[in-house]
C-alpha positions in Angstrom: -100.3 4.2 19.4 -101.9 1.6 17.1 -101.0 -2.0 17.6 -97.8 -3.0 16.0 -97.9 -5.5 13.1 -95.3 -8.3 13.1 -94.4 -10.2 9.9 -91.8 -12.9 9.3 -90.1 -12.0 6.0 -87.4 -13.5 3.7 -84.3 -11.6 2.9 -82.6 -12.7 -0.3 -78.8 -12.3 0.1 -77.1 -13.7 -3.0 -77.6 -17.5 -3.1 -79.2 -17.7 0.3 -82.5 -16.7 2.0 -82.3 -15.2 5.5 -85.3 -14.9 7.9 -86.3 -11.7 9.6 -88.9 -10.4 11.9 -90.3 -7.0 10.8 -92.4 -5.1 13.4 -94.2 -2.0 12.2 -96.2 0.2 14.6 -98.9 2.6 13.4 -97.5 5.7 11.7 -93.8 4.8 12.2 -91.3 7.6 12.2 -88.4 5.4 11.0 -87.2 1.8 10.9 -84.2 0.3 12.7 -82.2 -2.6 11.3 -80.6 -4.8 14.0 -77.3 -6.6 13.6 -76.7 -9.2 16.3 -73.3 -10.3 17.7 -71.5 -13.6 17.1 -73.2 -16.7 18.4 -76.6 -15.0 18.5 -79.6 -14.6 16.1 -82.7 -12.6 15.5 -84.0 -14.2 18.7 -81.4 -12.4 20.9 -83.3 -11.5 24.1 -81.2 -8.4 24.5 -81.8 -7.1 21.0 -85.5 -8.0 21.2 -85.8 -6.0 24.5 -84.3 -3.0 22.8 -86.4 -3.5 19.7 -89.6 -3.6 21.9 -88.6 -0.3 23.5 -88.0 1.3 20.1 -91.4 0.1 18.8 -93.0 1.6 21.9 -91.4 4.9 20.7 -92.9 4.7 17.2 -90.1 3.0 15.3 -90.4 -0.1 13.1 -87.7 -2.7 13.6 -86.2 -5.6 11.6 -84.3 -8.3 13.4 -82.8 -10.7 10.8 -80.7 -13.8 11.0 -77.4 -13.0 9.4 -76.5 -16.7 8.9 -78.6 -19.6 7.5 -79.4 -22.5 9.7 -76.7 -24.6 8.1 -74.2 -21.8 8.5 -75.1 -21.5 12.2 -74.6 -25.2 12.7 -71.1 -25.0 11.1 -70.3 -21.8 13.0 -71.0 -23.5 16.3 -68.5 -26.2 15.4 -65.7 -24.2 13.8 -66.2 -20.5 14.7 -65.1 -19.6 11.2 -67.8 -17.0 10.4 -68.1 -14.9 13.6 -65.4 -12.5 12.4 -66.2 -12.6 8.7 -67.3 -9.0 8.9 -67.6 -8.5 5.1 -70.0 -11.4 4.9 -72.1 -9.8 7.7 -72.0 -6.5 5.9 -73.2 -8.1 2.7 -76.1 -9.7 4.5 -77.1 -6.4 6.2 -76.8 -4.7 2.9 -79.4 -7.2 1.5 -81.6 -6.6 4.5 -81.4 -2.8 3.8 -82.5 -3.5 0.2 -85.4 -5.5 1.6 -86.5 -2.6 3.7 -86.3 -0.3 0.7 -88.5 -2.6 -1.4 -91.2 -3.2 1.3 -94.2 -0.9 1.0 -94.4 -0.6 4.8 -90.9 0.7 5.2 -89.8 2.0 1.7 -90.3 5.6 2.6 -88.9 5.5 6.1 -85.5 6.7 7.2 -83.3 3.8 8.3 -81.2 3.4 11.4 -78.8 0.6 12.3 -78.4 -0.9 15.8 -75.5 -3.3 16.1 -74.2 -5.3 19.1 -70.6 -6.6 19.5 -69.4 -7.9 16.1 -72.8 -6.8 14.7 -71.9 -3.2 15.4 -68.8 -3.6 13.1 -71.2 -4.8 10.3 -73.7 -2.0 11.0 -70.9 0.6 10.8 -69.7 -1.0 7.6 -73.1 -0.8 5.9 -73.4 2.9 7.0 -70.0 3.5 5.4 -70.9 1.6 2.3 -74.3 3.3 1.9 -74.1 6.8 3.5 -77.2 8.1 1.7 -79.3 5.2 3.0 -78.4 5.0 6.7 -79.5 8.0 8.7 -78.3 7.0 12.2 -76.2 4.2 13.9 -76.2 3.0 17.5 -73.6 0.4 18.7 -74.0 -1.6 21.9 -70.7 -3.0 23.3 -69.5 -2.7 19.7 -66.4 -3.9 18.0 -65.7 -1.0 15.6 -62.1 -2.2 15.4 -63.4 -4.9 13.1 -65.0 -2.6 10.6 -62.9 -2.2 7.5 -61.0 1.1 8.0 -62.1 2.6 4.7 -65.8 1.9 5.5 -65.4 3.3 9.1 -63.9 6.5 7.7 -66.8 6.7 5.2 -69.6 6.7 7.9 -71.6 9.9 7.7 -74.6 8.9 9.8 -74.8 10.3 13.4 -73.3 7.5 15.5 -73.8 6.7 19.2 -71.3 4.3 20.8 -72.6 2.7 24.0 -70.2 0.8 26.2 -70.3 -0.7 29.7 -68.2 1.1 32.3 -66.6 -2.2 33.3 -65.8 -3.2 29.8 -62.4 -1.6 29.6 -61.0 -3.2 26.4 -64.1 -2.3 24.4 -64.1 1.3 25.8 -60.6 1.6 24.4 -61.6 0.2 21.0 -64.5 2.6 20.8 -62.4 5.6 21.7 -59.9 4.7 19.0 -62.8 4.3 16.5 -64.0 7.8 17.5 -60.6 9.2 16.5 -60.6 7.4 13.2 -64.2 8.4 12.1 -64.7 11.5 9.9 -67.8 12.5 11.9 -68.0 13.3 15.6 -69.4 10.1 17.0 -70.7 10.3 20.6 -69.5 7.8 23.2 -71.8 7.0 26.2 -70.6 4.8 29.0 -73.1 3.0 31.2 -71.5 2.9 34.7 -71.2 -0.6 36.3 -72.2 -2.4 33.1 -70.1 -5.2 31.6 -70.0 -6.3 27.9 -73.5 -8.0 27.9 -75.2 -5.3 29.9 -76.7 -8.0 32.1 -76.6 -5.9 35.3 -79.9 -4.6 36.7 -81.1 -1.5 34.7 -78.1 -1.6 32.3 -80.0 -2.8 29.2 -82.9 -0.5 30.0 -80.4 2.4 29.9 -79.1 1.2 26.5 -82.7 1.1 25.2 -83.4 4.6 26.5 -80.3 6.0 24.9 -81.0 4.2 21.6 -84.6 5.4 21.5 -83.5 9.0 22.1 -80.8 8.9 19.5 -83.1 7.4 16.8 -86.0 9.8 17.7 -83.5 12.7 17.2 -82.0 11.5 13.9 -84.7 9.5 12.1 -87.1 12.0 10.7 -89.6 10.9 8.0 
């Protein structure tokens, strides 16, 4: 595979500009937009580890900050934005527009990878733009936070990955399966907790995500 090219880009989301890291390998088969969980950013080591694995499998990736630096500072003090899922959906929607306008990714099928609350936003964008999102993977996701009408509107093949020792989130994802119009697949990683910090757990997430996107993102 040719060496991947990394570019720091600006994503215009209404009145604010967000920063993203776009990585494009040679002859990519698709591009995956990442949505991090609350209290994290595009520098999330877990998401970056998954993104590297996807790039190794021929997929472009975009990791974008969903809050500005000022918003992140305020969020650390008040916690008022971490569950503002509609705000996160709007920001991801803008990032999707950015991918559609970039010559390197404009023609590629788009997948979304969301972690924790970011998964709620990823599912929301997939529900809002069913013709633009070809696949979704959620890691330790909170689909219970996705607006019900958007969750029901998701048409992209969806993989829900949850740690085997994360019982409350397993229940949330099983409930989301029942409420989705498509047959979402639930995969449980034995012995893993919410952050998949156990040896080999995150690697298993990366393998599952790469297989899912390879199957459903076809240029």
